[in-house]
N, C-alpha and C positions, 0 to 999 in steps of 0.2 A: 462806464465802468467798464470794469477789464473784462475782454474774455478769455472761457474757464476751456480746458480743453487741450488735447498735442497727443502726442506718439507716452504709449504707457509704457512704463518702467513697474516689472512687478517684480512684488517679494516675498517669494512664495512660502513665512513663516510668522504665527504669529507673537503675539510678546514682543515687538522689535520696541526697544526701548531711549528712550531719548538722549544719553550717552552714546547710543551706537547711530543716531539722527545727527548732536555733532557732539563729541569729545568735550569732557569736563574743561579738557585741559586748552579752552579757546573761550573759555565763558571771562575772560575775561577782553573778550573783542569789545570794541563800542560802535561799533560799524557793522551794518548788513553786512559789507561787502569782502568785509578784512575771514569772514565765516564762509563762502561760496567753495574755494576747493578741499575743503576738508567734510564736506556734507555725504555723512555716509559712508565715510573714509575707515573707521571699527567696527564693519556690519557684518557678520559671519555668516554665507550661506554659502552651499556646493556647489560652486562653478561660478560665481559671484564677482565680478570684478570689481568697485567702486569706482573705479579712475576711466571707465572704458568708455565708449562713445553712448553708449544706452542711456546709459546712470544722465551724459551730458545734456544729450538730447529731448532727454524724458519733461513734461507739462505735467504729466499724474502719474502717481501711485495707484496701484490696486492691491492690496493687502490682506492678509489676516484679520483677526481680531485681538481687541487691546494694545492696540497701535498707539507708539508715546506711551506707554506707562514709565516712569519715573518721576523724577525732580518734574517742578512746573516752571521749565526753562522755556521763558520766550524765543528763543533762540532757536529752538528745533522748526518752528514754519518760518523765522526767518531765511535758514539757509534752504530751503524749502523753495521761499521769497525768490531768494537772493539769484537761484538757478535755475528762475521760470516755470517750477510745480506751480502753481496754483490748486489744483482737485487733489484730491486722497482721502479712498473710497476704502471702507473695511467692514468687518461686519459687526465690530465695538473700537471705541477708542475711549482711550483714561480720557476720563472727564478734564481735567484742565487743558492736555494737550488740544483735544477740538477746541473748549471757546476763547484757547489762545488763537488756531486757526482762522476761524471769526472773528478775533480781536480785531485779525492781520487783514482783514476783507478778503479772504481764502473760505474756502472749500473742504469743509470735513463732511463727505457722503458714506450717511453708516447705510449697507443694508444687508440684507440676508445673507444668513451663510449661503443659503443653495443660489443664492443670487452671485454669490463671490465666486462659487463654484462652476458659475459657467461662465464669469468675464474669465477668468482661468483657462477655460478651455482656449479664447481665443491667443494664445500667446503667444507673440513670433515678433520678431523685431520689426516689425511695420508699423503693430495692430496702434487705432491709434480712440480717445475716444472724444465724444464733443457732448457738449453740459448745452442744455437747452435750461436756461436759470429761471428763465419766464415760468415755464410749463415742468418743471420740475423732473424733466426725465434727462437720461446717459443713452449715446448712442455709441456703441461697440462698434470699431470696423478692421475688418484683417481679414489674411485669404480664408480661414473658414466661414466667412461672411457680416452682414448686420443684425448686429440687435438690439431692441430698445427696451430699458427699463425704468420703471419709475422709482424718483426719489422722496425722501421728503423731509422742510428741512424745516425750523417750527420757522413762527414768522418775524421774530426778532433777530435772530439772530439770519436772514436773510438780510433784514434790514442792512445789518452790521454788513454785511459784504455789497448792498447793490452803492450805498456806499463807503468803504472803500476802508472800516474796518470802525474799530473803535471811537478813536480822536475822532478822529472823520464827521464820525456821528454823532461823537457829544459836541463839537464844533458846529455839527448841523442846528444841536435842537438846546443848546444853554448855551 
């Protein structure tokens, strides 16, 4: 099973949609690798540069509510996966995006808004998050210090992630 965690990319906005995660003009691409350089290139946030080292070094995204709204494309999680991001932490997800993350063997961790606020208090260029997948804990480390938070995902979604995604899960069982 893969390791979850890494340097954090903080995206301080709600309602980031799949067109901002991977622009629709790239949906004709048939390989994940072709999506790599286009991840979040259309995302508009004050002071944010989608082509910065902060983005390219990230392994985890921390964001706000309704993340992944918009269309139901799998390309959005694929763009994260090919860039080494395998965890998104938010106070809410669009249902299909969330399930697409688990179907790809990635983590969509939903926590309360108060936990998201506490995670944003750790925002600095070197902040990291480690996921203790077996015990449903996330540990954030920054200049501010260290904190640990509990999270919950369903046993089915946990099984999808353990298997490496839906295809691997189905292959092992059917």
